[in-house]
PDB file with SEQRES, HELIX, SHEET and CRYST1 records, atoms N, CA, C and O in Angstrom:
SEQRES   1 A   90  MET PRO GLU TRP PRO GLN GLN VAL VAL VAL ASN ALA THR          
SEQRES   2 A   90  PRO LEU ILE ALA LEU ALA LEU ILE GLY LYS LEU ASP LEU          
SEQRES   3 A   90  LEU GLN GLN LEU TYR GLY GLN VAL ILE VAL PRO SER ALA          
SEQRES   4 A   90  VAL GLU ALA GLU VAL PHE ALA GLY GLY PRO ARG GLY ILE          
SEQRES   5 A   90  GLY SER ILE GLU ILE GLN GLU ALA THR TRP LEU HIS THR          
SEQRES   6 A   90  VAL SER LEU GLN ASP PRO HIS LEU SER ASP VAL ALA ILE          
SEQRES   7 A   90  ALA GLU VAL LEU GLU LEU ALA ASP LYS VAL GLN ALA              
HELIX    1 AA1 ALA A   12  LEU A   20  1                                   9    
HELIX    2 AA2 ASP A   25  TYR A   31  1                                   7    
HELIX    3 AA3 SER A   38  PHE A   45  1                                   8    
HELIX    4 AA4 SER A   54  GLU A   59  1                                   6    
HELIX    5 AA5 ALA A   77  GLN A   89  1                                  13    
SHEET    1 AA1 3 GLN A   7  VAL A   9  0                                        
SHEET    2 AA1 3 GLN A  33  PRO A  37  1                                        
SHEET    3 AA1 3 LEU A  63  VAL A  66  1                                        
CRYST1    1.000    1.000    1.000  90.00  90.00  90.00 P 1           1          
ATOM      1  N   MET A   1     127.477  38.453  59.208  1.00  0.00           N  
ATOM      2  CA  MET A   1     126.140  39.029  59.069  1.00  0.00           C  
ATOM      3  C   MET A   1     126.196  40.496  59.485  1.00  0.00           C  
ATOM      4  O   MET A   1     126.775  40.816  60.523  1.00  0.00           O  
ATOM      5  N   PRO A   2     125.599  41.404  58.685  1.00  0.00           N  
ATOM      6  CA  PRO A   2     125.640  42.827  59.025  1.00  0.00           C  
ATOM      7  C   PRO A   2     124.806  43.125  60.268  1.00  0.00           C  
ATOM      8  O   PRO A   2     123.824  42.446  60.567  1.00  0.00           O  
ATOM      9  N   GLU A   3     125.235  44.166  60.979  1.00  0.00           N  
ATOM     10  CA  GLU A   3     124.481  44.593  62.152  1.00  0.00           C  
ATOM     11  C   GLU A   3     123.439  45.610  61.699  1.00  0.00           C  
ATOM     12  O   GLU A   3     123.780  46.606  61.062  1.00  0.00           O  
ATOM     13  N   TRP A   4     122.180  45.365  62.024  1.00  0.00           N  
ATOM     14  CA  TRP A   4     121.084  46.243  61.603  1.00  0.00           C  
ATOM     15  C   TRP A   4     120.923  47.390  62.588  1.00  0.00           C  
ATOM     16  O   TRP A   4     121.246  47.247  63.767  1.00  0.00           O  
ATOM     17  N   PRO A   5     120.426  48.525  62.115  1.00  0.00           N  
ATOM     18  CA  PRO A   5     120.195  49.656  63.010  1.00  0.00           C  
ATOM     19  C   PRO A   5     119.149  49.309  64.072  1.00  0.00           C  
ATOM     20  O   PRO A   5     118.311  48.432  63.864  1.00  0.00           O  
ATOM     21  N   GLN A   6     119.205  49.990  65.189  1.00  0.00           N  
ATOM     22  CA  GLN A   6     118.231  49.797  66.253  1.00  0.00           C  
ATOM     23  C   GLN A   6     116.893  50.437  65.915  1.00  0.00           C  
ATOM     24  O   GLN A   6     115.859  50.021  66.437  1.00  0.00           O  
ATOM     25  N   GLN A   7     116.903  51.438  65.053  1.00  0.00           N  
ATOM     26  CA  GLN A   7     115.661  52.087  64.658  1.00  0.00           C  
ATOM     27  C   GLN A   7     115.751  52.521  63.199  1.00  0.00           C  
ATOM     28  O   GLN A   7     116.842  52.718  62.662  1.00  0.00           O  
ATOM     29  N   VAL A   8     114.614  52.664  62.580  1.00  0.00           N  
ATOM     30  CA  VAL A   8     114.563  53.036  61.176  1.00  0.00           C  
ATOM     31  C   VAL A   8     113.364  53.956  60.968  1.00  0.00           C  
ATOM     32  O   VAL A   8     112.348  53.838  61.653  1.00  0.00           O  
ATOM     33  N   VAL A   9     113.498  54.866  60.019  1.00  0.00           N  
ATOM     34  CA  VAL A   9     112.401  55.753  59.620  1.00  0.00           C  
ATOM     35  C   VAL A   9     111.911  55.250  58.273  1.00  0.00           C  
ATOM     36  O   VAL A   9     112.711  55.036  57.363  1.00  0.00           O  
ATOM     37  N   VAL A  10     110.598  55.056  58.136  1.00  0.00           N  
ATOM     38  CA  VAL A  10     110.054  54.498  56.892  1.00  0.00           C  
ATOM     39  C   VAL A  10     109.103  55.470  56.205  1.00  0.00           C  
ATOM     40  O   VAL A  10     108.499  56.343  56.828  1.00  0.00           O  
ATOM     41  N   ASN A  11     108.997  55.277  54.888  1.00  0.00           N  
ATOM     42  CA  ASN A  11     107.982  56.018  54.148  1.00  0.00           C  
ATOM     43  C   ASN A  11     106.821  55.070  53.844  1.00  0.00           C  
ATOM     44  O   ASN A  11     106.798  53.938  54.328  1.00  0.00           O  
ATOM     45  N   ALA A  12     105.880  55.521  53.059  1.00  0.00           N  
ATOM     46  CA  ALA A  12     104.653  54.755  52.839  1.00  0.00           C  
ATOM     47  C   ALA A  12     104.866  53.481  52.023  1.00  0.00           C  
ATOM     48  O   ALA A  12     104.149  52.501  52.227  1.00  0.00           O  
ATOM     49  N   THR A  13     105.813  53.471  51.123  1.00  0.00           N  
ATOM     50  CA  THR A  13     105.979  52.326  50.227  1.00  0.00           C  
ATOM     51  C   THR A  13     106.212  51.014  50.967  1.00  0.00           C  
ATOM     52  O   THR A  13     105.484  50.056  50.708  1.00  0.00           O  
ATOM     53  N   PRO A  14     107.190  50.913  51.880  1.00  0.00           N  
ATOM     54  CA  PRO A  14     107.349  49.628  52.559  1.00  0.00           C  
ATOM     55  C   PRO A  14     106.176  49.292  53.472  1.00  0.00           C  
ATOM     56  O   PRO A  14     105.843  48.119  53.642  1.00  0.00           O  
ATOM     57  N   LEU A  15     105.552  50.297  54.055  1.00  0.00           N  
ATOM     58  CA  LEU A  15     104.391  50.029  54.912  1.00  0.00           C  
ATOM     59  C   LEU A  15     103.259  49.402  54.110  1.00  0.00           C  
ATOM     60  O   LEU A  15     102.678  48.397  54.519  1.00  0.00           O  
ATOM     61  N   ILE A  16     102.956  49.994  52.983  1.00  0.00           N  
ATOM     62  CA  ILE A  16     101.854  49.494  52.148  1.00  0.00           C  
ATOM     63  C   ILE A  16     102.211  48.141  51.533  1.00  0.00           C  
ATOM     64  O   ILE A  16     101.397  47.217  51.543  1.00  0.00           O  
ATOM     65  N   ALA A  17     103.422  48.026  51.000  1.00  0.00           N  
ATOM     66  CA  ALA A  17     103.825  46.779  50.339  1.00  0.00           C  
ATOM     67  C   ALA A  17     103.848  45.606  51.316  1.00  0.00           C  
ATOM     68  O   ALA A  17     103.353  44.524  51.001  1.00  0.00           O  
ATOM     69  N   LEU A  18     104.421  45.818  52.497  1.00  0.00           N  
ATOM     70  CA  LEU A  18     104.479  44.726  53.471  1.00  0.00           C  
ATOM     71  C   LEU A  18     103.104  44.408  54.043  1.00  0.00           C  
ATOM     72  O   LEU A  18     102.803  43.246  54.317  1.00  0.00           O  
ATOM     73  N   ALA A  19     102.267  45.423  54.228  1.00  0.00           N  
ATOM     74  CA  ALA A  19     100.899  45.175  54.698  1.00  0.00           C  
ATOM     75  C   ALA A  19     100.121  44.374  53.656  1.00  0.00           C  
ATOM     76  O   ALA A  19      99.318  43.507  54.003  1.00  0.00           O  
ATOM     77  N   LEU A  20     100.358  44.664  52.402  1.00  0.00           N  
ATOM     78  CA  LEU A  20      99.667  43.976  51.313  1.00  0.00           C  
ATOM     79  C   LEU A  20      99.936  42.477  51.316  1.00  0.00           C  
ATOM     80  O   LEU A  20      99.056  41.686  50.978  1.00  0.00           O  
ATOM     81  N   ILE A  21     101.155  42.082  51.698  1.00  0.00           N  
ATOM     82  CA  ILE A  21     101.486  40.649  51.709  1.00  0.00           C  
ATOM     83  C   ILE A  21     101.444  40.054  53.123  1.00  0.00           C  
ATOM     84  O   ILE A  21     101.859  38.916  53.340  1.00  0.00           O  
ATOM     85  N   GLY A  22     100.939  40.839  54.073  1.00  0.00           N  
ATOM     86  CA  GLY A  22     100.799  40.334  55.434  1.00  0.00           C  
ATOM     87  C   GLY A  22     102.110  40.183  56.192  1.00  0.00           C  
ATOM     88  O   GLY A  22     102.216  39.343  57.085  1.00  0.00           O  
ATOM     89  N   LYS A  23     103.101  40.981  55.848  1.00  0.00           N  
ATOM     90  CA  LYS A  23     104.428  40.859  56.466  1.00  0.00           C  
ATOM     91  C   LYS A  23     104.926  42.179  57.072  1.00  0.00           C  
ATOM     92  O   LYS A  23     106.134  42.411  57.118  1.00  0.00           O  
ATOM     93  N   LEU A  24     104.036  43.026  57.527  1.00  0.00           N  
ATOM     94  CA  LEU A  24     104.437  44.301  58.119  1.00  0.00           C  
ATOM     95  C   LEU A  24     105.373  44.098  59.309  1.00  0.00           C  
ATOM     96  O   LEU A  24     106.248  44.924  59.570  1.00  0.00           O  
ATOM     97  N   ASP A  25     105.185  43.006  60.017  1.00  0.00           N  
ATOM     98  CA  ASP A  25     106.015  42.734  61.201  1.00  0.00           C  
ATOM     99  C   ASP A  25     107.487  42.506  60.869  1.00  0.00           C  
ATOM    100  O   ASP A  25     108.320  42.515  61.775  1.00  0.00           O  
ATOM    101  N   LEU A  26     107.832  42.305  59.603  1.00  0.00           N  
ATOM    102  CA  LEU A  26     109.238  42.158  59.227  1.00  0.00           C  
ATOM    103  C   LEU A  26     110.040  43.402  59.594  1.00  0.00           C  
ATOM    104  O   LEU A  26     111.214  43.303  59.948  1.00  0.00           O  
ATOM    105  N   LEU A  27     109.411  44.567  59.511  1.00  0.00           N  
ATOM    106  CA  LEU A  27     110.104  45.797  59.875  1.00  0.00           C  
ATOM    107  C   LEU A  27     110.544  45.762  61.336  1.00  0.00           C  
ATOM    108  O   LEU A  27     111.672  46.131  61.664  1.00  0.00           O  
ATOM    109  N   GLN A  28     109.655  45.321  62.196  1.00  0.00           N  
ATOM    110  CA  GLN A  28     109.993  45.239  63.620  1.00  0.00           C  
ATOM    111  C   GLN A  28     111.074  44.184  63.846  1.00  0.00           C  
ATOM    112  O   GLN A  28     111.998  44.400  64.631  1.00  0.00           O  
ATOM    113  N   GLN A  29     110.964  43.058  63.170  1.00  0.00           N  
ATOM    114  CA  GLN A  29     111.948  41.988  63.338  1.00  0.00           C  
ATOM    115  C   GLN A  29     113.342  42.429  62.887  1.00  0.00           C  
ATOM    116  O   GLN A  29     114.341  42.074  63.511  1.00  0.00           O  
ATOM    117  N   LEU A  30     113.405  43.202  61.805  1.00  0.00           N  
ATOM    118  CA  LEU A  30     114.694  43.631  61.271  1.00  0.00           C  
ATOM    119  C   LEU A  30     115.292  44.816  62.013  1.00  0.00           C  
ATOM    120  O   LEU A  30     116.504  44.875  62.219  1.00  0.00           O  
ATOM    121  N   TYR A  31     114.441  45.771  62.421  1.00  0.00           N  
ATOM    122  CA  TYR A  31     114.956  47.036  62.925  1.00  0.00           C  
ATOM    123  C   TYR A  31     114.597  47.362  64.369  1.00  0.00           C  
ATOM    124  O   TYR A  31     115.170  48.291  64.939  1.00  0.00           O  
ATOM    125  N   GLY A  32     113.690  46.648  64.966  1.00  0.00           N  
ATOM    126  CA  GLY A  32     113.299  46.981  66.339  1.00  0.00           C  
ATOM    127  C   GLY A  32     112.328  48.138  66.364  1.00  0.00           C  
ATOM    128  O   GLY A  32     111.121  47.941  66.223  1.00  0.00           O  
ATOM    129  N   GLN A  33     112.844  49.351  66.541  1.00  0.00           N  
ATOM    130  CA  GLN A  33     111.969  50.526  66.596  1.00  0.00           C  
ATOM    131  C   GLN A  33     111.767  51.070  65.190  1.00  0.00           C  
ATOM    132  O   GLN A  33     112.730  51.352  64.477  1.00  0.00           O  
ATOM    133  N   VAL A  34     110.510  51.214  64.801  1.00  0.00           N  
ATOM    134  CA  VAL A  34     110.168  51.707  63.472  1.00  0.00           C  
ATOM    135  C   VAL A  34     109.431  53.029  63.637  1.00  0.00           C  
ATOM    136  O   VAL A  34     108.383  53.095  64.278  1.00  0.00           O  
ATOM    137  N   ILE A  35     109.995  54.082  63.047  1.00  0.00           N  
ATOM    138  CA  ILE A  35     109.440  55.426  63.172  1.00  0.00           C  
ATOM    139  C   ILE A  35     108.712  55.791  61.884  1.00  0.00           C  
ATOM    140  O   ILE A  35     109.246  55.639  60.785  1.00  0.00           O  
ATOM    141  N   VAL A  36     107.484  56.274  62.042  1.00  0.00           N  
ATOM    142  CA  VAL A  36     106.654  56.673  60.914  1.00  0.00           C  
ATOM    143  C   VAL A  36     106.360  58.168  61.045  1.00  0.00           C  
ATOM    144  O   VAL A  36     105.693  58.576  61.996  1.00  0.00           O  
ATOM    145  N   PRO A  37     106.843  58.995  60.112  1.00  0.00           N  
ATOM    146  CA  PRO A  37     106.491  60.408  60.151  1.00  0.00           C  
ATOM    147  C   PRO A  37     104.977  60.581  60.005  1.00  0.00           C  
ATOM    148  O   PRO A  37     104.325  59.802  59.310  1.00  0.00           O  
ATOM    149  N   SER A  38     104.428  61.585  60.652  1.00  0.00           N  
ATOM    150  CA  SER A  38     102.974  61.780  60.620  1.00  0.00           C  
ATOM    151  C   SER A  38     102.452  61.983  59.202  1.00  0.00           C  
ATOM    152  O   SER A  38     101.344  61.547  58.890  1.00  0.00           O  
ATOM    153  N   ALA A  39     103.232  62.641  58.332  1.00  0.00           N  
ATOM    154  CA  ALA A  39     102.805  62.828  56.945  1.00  0.00           C  
ATOM    155  C   ALA A  39     102.749  61.496  56.201  1.00  0.00           C  
ATOM    156  O   ALA A  39     101.914  61.317  55.314  1.00  0.00           O  
ATOM    157  N   VAL A  40     103.625  60.566  56.553  1.00  0.00           N  
ATOM    158  CA  VAL A  40     103.605  59.232  55.939  1.00  0.00           C  
ATOM    159  C   VAL A  40     102.366  58.477  56.409  1.00  0.00           C  
ATOM    160  O   VAL A  40     101.684  57.836  55.610  1.00  0.00           O  
ATOM    161  N   GLU A  41     102.081  58.554  57.692  1.00  0.00           N  
ATOM    162  CA  GLU A  41     100.876  57.916  58.217  1.00  0.00           C  
ATOM    163  C   GLU A  41      99.634  58.471  57.511  1.00  0.00           C  
ATOM    164  O   GLU A  41      98.739  57.712  57.138  1.00  0.00           O  
ATOM    165  N   ALA A  42      99.583  59.782  57.331  1.00  0.00           N  
ATOM    166  CA  ALA A  42      98.449  60.403  56.641  1.00  0.00           C  
ATOM    167  C   ALA A  42      98.355  59.929  55.196  1.00  0.00           C  
ATOM    168  O   ALA A  42      97.258  59.747  54.667  1.00  0.00           O  
ATOM    169  N   GLU A  43      99.506  59.730  54.561  1.00  0.00           N  
ATOM    170  CA  GLU A  43      99.520  59.230  53.183  1.00  0.00           C  
ATOM    171  C   GLU A  43      98.921  57.831  53.100  1.00  0.00           C  
ATOM    172  O   GLU A  43      98.163  57.535  52.176  1.00  0.00           O  
ATOM    173  N   VAL A  44      99.255  56.969  54.057  1.00  0.00           N  
ATOM    174  CA  VAL A  44      98.700  55.614  54.078  1.00  0.00           C  
ATOM    175  C   VAL A  44      97.204  55.674  54.372  1.00  0.00           C  
ATOM    176  O   VAL A  44      96.416  54.973  53.737  1.00  0.00           O  
ATOM    177  N   PHE A  45      96.816  56.500  55.323  1.00  0.00           N  
ATOM    178  CA  PHE A  45      95.403  56.613  55.691  1.00  0.00           C  
ATOM    179  C   PHE A  45      94.560  57.299  54.616  1.00  0.00           C  
ATOM    180  O   PHE A  45      93.332  57.237  54.670  1.00  0.00           O  
ATOM    181  N   ALA A  46      95.197  57.952  53.643  1.00  0.00           N  
ATOM    182  CA  ALA A  46      94.463  58.613  52.564  1.00  0.00           C  
ATOM    183  C   ALA A  46      93.653  57.611  51.751  1.00  0.00           C  
ATOM    184  O   ALA A  46      92.698  57.984  51.068  1.00  0.00           O  
ATOM    185  N   GLY A  47      94.033  56.347  51.826  1.00  0.00           N  
ATOM    186  CA  GLY A  47      93.285  55.298  51.132  1.00  0.00           C  
ATOM    187  C   GLY A  47      91.994  54.934  51.838  1.00  0.00           C  
ATOM    188  O   GLY A  47      91.258  54.060  51.381  1.00  0.00           O  
ATOM    189  N   GLY A  48      91.714  55.596  52.945  1.00  0.00           N  
ATOM    190  CA  GLY A  48      90.497  55.325  53.699  1.00  0.00           C  
ATOM    191  C   GLY A  48      90.766  54.363  54.847  1.00  0.00           C  
ATOM    192  O   GLY A  48      91.839  53.764  54.927  1.00  0.00           O  
ATOM    193  N   PRO A  49      89.790  54.218  55.731  1.00  0.00           N  
ATOM    194  CA  PRO A  49      89.985  53.384  56.918  1.00  0.00           C  
ATOM    195  C   PRO A  49      90.199  51.906  56.601  1.00  0.00           C  
ATOM    196  O   PRO A  49      90.728  51.167  57.430  1.00  0.00           O  
ATOM    197  N   ARG A  50      89.799  51.478  55.426  1.00  0.00           N  
ATOM    198  CA  ARG A  50      90.005  50.083  55.034  1.00  0.00           C  
ATOM    199  C   ARG A  50      90.993  49.958  53.879  1.00  0.00           C  
ATOM    200  O   ARG A  50      91.095  48.902  53.254  1.00  0.00           O  
ATOM    201  N   GLY A  51      91.728  51.048  53.597  1.00  0.00           N  
ATOM    202  CA  GLY A  51      92.729  51.023  52.539  1.00  0.00           C  
ATOM    203  C   GLY A  51      93.899  50.136  52.923  1.00  0.00           C  
ATOM    204  O   GLY A  51      94.083  49.812  54.096  1.00  0.00           O  
ATOM    205  N   ILE A  52      94.686  49.746  51.935  1.00  0.00           N  
ATOM    206  CA  ILE A  52      95.828  48.872  52.186  1.00  0.00           C  
ATOM    207  C   ILE A  52      96.776  49.526  53.176  1.00  0.00           C  
ATOM    208  O   ILE A  52      97.267  50.630  52.940  1.00  0.00           O  
ATOM    209  N   GLY A  53      97.026  48.856  54.263  1.00  0.00           N  
ATOM    210  CA  GLY A  53      97.948  49.332  55.279  1.00  0.00           C  
ATOM    211  C   GLY A  53      97.309  50.077  56.428  1.00  0.00           C  
ATOM    212  O   GLY A  53      97.894  50.147  57.508  1.00  0.00           O  
ATOM    213  N   SER A  54      96.127  50.636  56.232  1.00  0.00           N  
ATOM    214  CA  SER A  54      95.492  51.433  57.286  1.00  0.00           C  
ATOM    215  C   SER A  54      95.221  50.621  58.546  1.00  0.00           C  
ATOM    216  O   SER A  54      95.601  51.028  59.644  1.00  0.00           O  
ATOM    217  N   ILE A  55      94.580  49.498  58.393  1.00  0.00           N  
ATOM    218  CA  ILE A  55      94.249  48.659  59.552  1.00  0.00           C  
ATOM    219  C   ILE A  55      95.524  48.112  60.187  1.00  0.00           C  
ATOM    220  O   ILE A  55      95.661  48.099  61.410  1.00  0.00           O  
ATOM    221  N   GLU A  56      96.455  47.662  59.346  1.00  0.00           N  
ATOM    222  CA  GLU A  56      97.693  47.074  59.856  1.00  0.00           C  
ATOM    223  C   GLU A  56      98.507  48.091  60.667  1.00  0.00           C  
ATOM    224  O   GLU A  56      99.073  47.750  61.706  1.00  0.00           O  
ATOM    225  N   ILE A  57      98.562  49.327  60.193  1.00  0.00           N  
ATOM    226  CA  ILE A  57      99.302  50.367  60.915  1.00  0.00           C  
ATOM    227  C   ILE A  57      98.626  50.679  62.245  1.00  0.00           C  
ATOM    228  O   ILE A  57      99.299  50.885  63.254  1.00  0.00           O  
ATOM    229  N   GLN A  58      97.312  50.715  62.246  1.00  0.00           N  
ATOM    230  CA  GLN A  58      96.591  50.992  63.493  1.00  0.00           C  
ATOM    231  C   GLN A  58      96.811  49.883  64.512  1.00  0.00           C  
ATOM    232  O   GLN A  58      96.855  50.152  65.713  1.00  0.00           O  
ATOM    233  N   GLU A  59      96.948  48.658  64.061  1.00  0.00           N  
ATOM    234  CA  GLU A  59      97.119  47.517  64.963  1.00  0.00           C  
ATOM    235  C   GLU A  59      98.568  47.294  65.393  1.00  0.00           C  
ATOM    236  O   GLU A  59      98.813  46.611  66.387  1.00  0.00           O  
ATOM    237  N   ALA A  60      99.521  47.851  64.670  1.00  0.00           N  
ATOM    238  CA  ALA A  60     100.946  47.639  64.972  1.00  0.00           C  
ATOM    239  C   ALA A  60     101.385  48.624  66.059  1.00  0.00           C  
ATOM    240  O   ALA A  60     101.829  49.734  65.766  1.00  0.00           O  
ATOM    241  N   THR A  61     101.253  48.203  67.298  1.00  0.00           N  
ATOM    242  CA  THR A  61     101.592  49.079  68.425  1.00  0.00           C  
ATOM    243  C   THR A  61     103.083  49.388  68.495  1.00  0.00           C  
ATOM    244  O   THR A  61     103.485  50.307  69.209  1.00  0.00           O  
ATOM    245  N   TRP A  62     103.890  48.659  67.785  1.00  0.00           N  
ATOM    246  CA  TRP A  62     105.333  48.868  67.770  1.00  0.00           C  
ATOM    247  C   TRP A  62     105.759  49.963  66.797  1.00  0.00           C  
ATOM    248  O   TRP A  62     106.917  50.382  66.818  1.00  0.00           O  
ATOM    249  N   LEU A  63     104.846  50.437  65.942  1.00  0.00           N  
ATOM    250  CA  LEU A  63     105.145  51.570  65.065  1.00  0.00           C  
ATOM    251  C   LEU A  63     105.022  52.852  65.878  1.00  0.00           C  
ATOM    252  O   LEU A  63     104.077  53.012  66.651  1.00  0.00           O  
ATOM    253  N   HIS A  64     105.965  53.755  65.708  1.00  0.00           N  
ATOM    254  CA  HIS A  64     105.965  55.008  66.464  1.00  0.00           C  
ATOM    255  C   HIS A  64     105.780  56.176  65.495  1.00  0.00           C  
ATOM    256  O   HIS A  64     106.676  56.485  64.710  1.00  0.00           O  
ATOM    257  N   THR A  65     104.624  56.816  65.554  1.00  0.00           N  
ATOM    258  CA  THR A  65     104.363  57.978  64.699  1.00  0.00           C  
ATOM    259  C   THR A  65     104.953  59.212  65.361  1.00  0.00           C  
ATOM    260  O   THR A  65     104.743  59.460  66.549  1.00  0.00           O  
ATOM    261  N   VAL A  66     105.694  59.983  64.574  1.00  0.00           N  
ATOM    262  CA  VAL A  66     106.359  61.181  65.081  1.00  0.00           C  
ATOM    263  C   VAL A  66     106.017  62.357  64.169  1.00  0.00           C  
ATOM    264  O   VAL A  66     106.052  62.239  62.944  1.00  0.00           O  
ATOM    265  N   SER A  67     105.689  63.483  64.781  1.00  0.00           N  
ATOM    266  CA  SER A  67     105.399  64.707  64.038  1.00  0.00           C  
ATOM    267  C   SER A  67     106.606  65.631  64.091  1.00  0.00           C  
ATOM    268  O   SER A  67     107.286  65.728  65.113  1.00  0.00           O  
ATOM    269  N   LEU A  68     106.859  66.301  62.990  1.00  0.00           N  
ATOM    270  CA  LEU A  68     107.912  67.309  62.955  1.00  0.00           C  
ATOM    271  C   LEU A  68     107.318  68.664  63.317  1.00  0.00           C  
ATOM    272  O   LEU A  68     106.137  68.924  63.088  1.00  0.00           O  
ATOM    273  N   GLN A  69     108.143  69.504  63.874  1.00  0.00           N  
ATOM    274  CA  GLN A  69     107.677  70.825  64.275  1.00  0.00           C  
ATOM    275  C   GLN A  69     107.837  71.869  63.173  1.00  0.00           C  
ATOM    276  O   GLN A  69     107.218  72.931  63.243  1.00  0.00           O  
ATOM    277  N   ASP A  70     108.654  71.590  62.158  1.00  0.00           N  
ATOM    278  CA  ASP A  70     108.897  72.542  61.078  1.00  0.00           C  
ATOM    279  C   ASP A  70     107.672  72.620  60.171  1.00  0.00           C  
ATOM    280  O   ASP A  70     107.359  71.647  59.486  1.00  0.00           O  
ATOM    281  N   PRO A  71     106.968  73.760  60.151  1.00  0.00           N  
ATOM    282  CA  PRO A  71     105.741  73.857  59.340  1.00  0.00           C  
ATOM    283  C   PRO A  71     105.986  73.728  57.846  1.00  0.00           C  
ATOM    284  O   PRO A  71     105.063  73.403  57.100  1.00  0.00           O  
ATOM    285  N   HIS A  72     107.216  73.978  57.390  1.00  0.00           N  
ATOM    286  CA  HIS A  72     107.516  73.845  55.963  1.00  0.00           C  
ATOM    287  C   HIS A  72     107.591  72.389  55.519  1.00  0.00           C  
ATOM    288  O   HIS A  72     107.464  72.091  54.331  1.00  0.00           O  
ATOM    289  N   LEU A  73     107.795  71.491  56.463  1.00  0.00           N  
ATOM    290  CA  LEU A  73     107.934  70.074  56.129  1.00  0.00           C  
ATOM    291  C   LEU A  73     106.721  69.243  56.506  1.00  0.00           C  
ATOM    292  O   LEU A  73     106.644  68.070  56.140  1.00  0.00           O  
ATOM    293  N   SER A  74     105.782  69.819  57.222  1.00  0.00           N  
ATOM    294  CA  SER A  74     104.716  69.032  57.831  1.00  0.00           C  
ATOM    295  C   SER A  74     103.810  68.300  56.855  1.00  0.00           C  
ATOM    296  O   SER A  74     103.213  67.291  57.231  1.00  0.00           O  
ATOM    297  N   ASP A  75     103.683  68.763  55.627  1.00  0.00           N  
ATOM    298  CA  ASP A  75     102.791  68.103  54.682  1.00  0.00           C  
ATOM    299  C   ASP A  75     103.527  67.332  53.592  1.00  0.00           C  
ATOM    300  O   ASP A  75     102.903  66.843  52.650  1.00  0.00           O  
ATOM    301  N   VAL A  76     104.808  67.224  53.708  1.00  0.00           N  
ATOM    302  CA  VAL A  76     105.590  66.554  52.683  1.00  0.00           C  
ATOM    303  C   VAL A  76     106.197  65.288  53.289  1.00  0.00           C  
ATOM    304  O   VAL A  76     107.170  65.355  54.040  1.00  0.00           O  
ATOM    305  N   ALA A  77     105.624  64.152  52.961  1.00  0.00           N  
ATOM    306  CA  ALA A  77     106.010  62.887  53.590  1.00  0.00           C  
ATOM    307  C   ALA A  77     107.493  62.569  53.418  1.00  0.00           C  
ATOM    308  O   ALA A  77     108.158  62.213  54.390  1.00  0.00           O  
ATOM    309  N   ILE A  78     108.016  62.689  52.218  1.00  0.00           N  
ATOM    310  CA  ILE A  78     109.421  62.315  52.008  1.00  0.00           C  
ATOM    311  C   ILE A  78     110.344  63.263  52.761  1.00  0.00           C  
ATOM    312  O   ILE A  78     111.392  62.843  53.252  1.00  0.00           O  
ATOM    313  N   ALA A  79     109.972  64.529  52.859  1.00  0.00           N  
ATOM    314  CA  ALA A  79     110.783  65.483  53.619  1.00  0.00           C  
ATOM    315  C   ALA A  79     110.822  65.091  55.092  1.00  0.00           C  
ATOM    316  O   ALA A  79     111.859  65.205  55.744  1.00  0.00           O  
ATOM    317  N   GLU A  80     109.694  64.631  55.609  1.00  0.00           N  
ATOM    318  CA  GLU A  80     109.656  64.184  57.006  1.00  0.00           C  
ATOM    319  C   GLU A  80     110.518  62.944  57.199  1.00  0.00           C  
ATOM    320  O   GLU A  80     111.220  62.829  58.203  1.00  0.00           O  
ATOM    321  N   VAL A  81     110.472  62.032  56.266  1.00  0.00           N  
ATOM    322  CA  VAL A  81     111.292  60.821  56.369  1.00  0.00           C  
ATOM    323  C   VAL A  81     112.767  61.205  56.421  1.00  0.00           C  
ATOM    324  O   VAL A  81     113.507  60.714  57.273  1.00  0.00           O  
ATOM    325  N   LEU A  82     113.192  62.069  55.524  1.00  0.00           N  
ATOM    326  CA  LEU A  82     114.594  62.469  55.475  1.00  0.00           C  
ATOM    327  C   LEU A  82     114.997  63.242  56.726  1.00  0.00           C  
ATOM    328  O   LEU A  82     116.073  63.006  57.276  1.00  0.00           O  
ATOM    329  N   GLU A  83     114.159  64.151  57.177  1.00  0.00           N  
ATOM    330  CA  GLU A  83     114.455  64.933  58.375  1.00  0.00           C  
ATOM    331  C   GLU A  83     114.566  64.044  59.608  1.00  0.00           C  
ATOM    332  O   GLU A  83     115.498  64.194  60.397  1.00  0.00           O  
ATOM    333  N   LEU A  84     113.627  63.125  59.779  1.00  0.00           N  
ATOM    334  CA  LEU A  84     113.672  62.226  60.928  1.00  0.00           C  
ATOM    335  C   LEU A  84     114.864  61.273  60.845  1.00  0.00           C  
ATOM    336  O   LEU A  84     115.504  60.987  61.856  1.00  0.00           O  
ATOM    337  N   ALA A  85     115.157  60.790  59.655  1.00  0.00           N  
ATOM    338  CA  ALA A  85     116.302  59.895  59.499  1.00  0.00           C  
ATOM    339  C   ALA A  85     117.587  60.616  59.876  1.00  0.00           C  
ATOM    340  O   ALA A  85     118.474  60.025  60.492  1.00  0.00           O  
ATOM    341  N   ASP A  86     117.692  61.884  59.510  1.00  0.00           N  
ATOM    342  CA  ASP A  86     118.858  62.674  59.880  1.00  0.00           C  
ATOM    343  C   ASP A  86     118.975  62.824  61.387  1.00  0.00           C  
ATOM    344  O   ASP A  86     120.073  62.737  61.936  1.00  0.00           O  
ATOM    345  N   LYS A  87     117.841  63.051  62.067  1.00  0.00           N  
ATOM    346  CA  LYS A  87     117.842  63.184  63.526  1.00  0.00           C  
ATOM    347  C   LYS A  87     118.161  61.867  64.217  1.00  0.00           C  
ATOM    348  O   LYS A  87     118.825  61.859  65.254  1.00  0.00           O  
ATOM    349  N   VAL A  88     117.701  60.757  63.661  1.00  0.00           N  
ATOM    350  CA  VAL A  88     117.949  59.441  64.249  1.00  0.00           C  
ATOM    351  C   VAL A  88     119.432  59.116  64.194  1.00  0.00           C  
ATOM    352  O   VAL A  88     119.974  58.536  65.135  1.00  0.00           O  
ATOM    353  N   GLN A  89     120.093  59.482  63.103  1.00  0.00           N  
ATOM    354  CA  GLN A  89     121.514  59.187  62.956  1.00  0.00           C  
ATOM    355  C   GLN A  89     122.393  60.069  63.815  1.00  0.00           C  
ATOM    356  O   GLN A  89     123.524  59.697  64.128  1.00  0.00           O  
ATOM    357  N   ALA A  90     121.897  61.228  64.201  1.00  0.00           N  
ATOM    358  CA  ALA A  90     122.714  62.182  64.976  1.00  0.00           C  
ATOM    359  C   ALA A  90     122.968  61.682  66.383  1.00  0.00           C  
ATOM    360  O   ALA A  90     123.635  62.357  67.167  1.00  0.00           O  
TER     361      ALA A  90                                                      
END                                                                             
């Protein structure tokens, strides 16, 4: 059986898809620490306070939202995911 990473950086797609089927907790079970870039969180919340994933993300205390300091990347969700993933691996 492969050894899974201790932490993972996610974008909006798995958050929304897993929230939609009521399985958001699979991320925690598989990876332990789950990091959500602030731009990704904003992307999920763009659907409104009752949008798919919004409530689930707010209730998942094990999700860790992290902001990047680089102003060129702050509004681009995928750039934040890649930047944080690079820092996590270092």
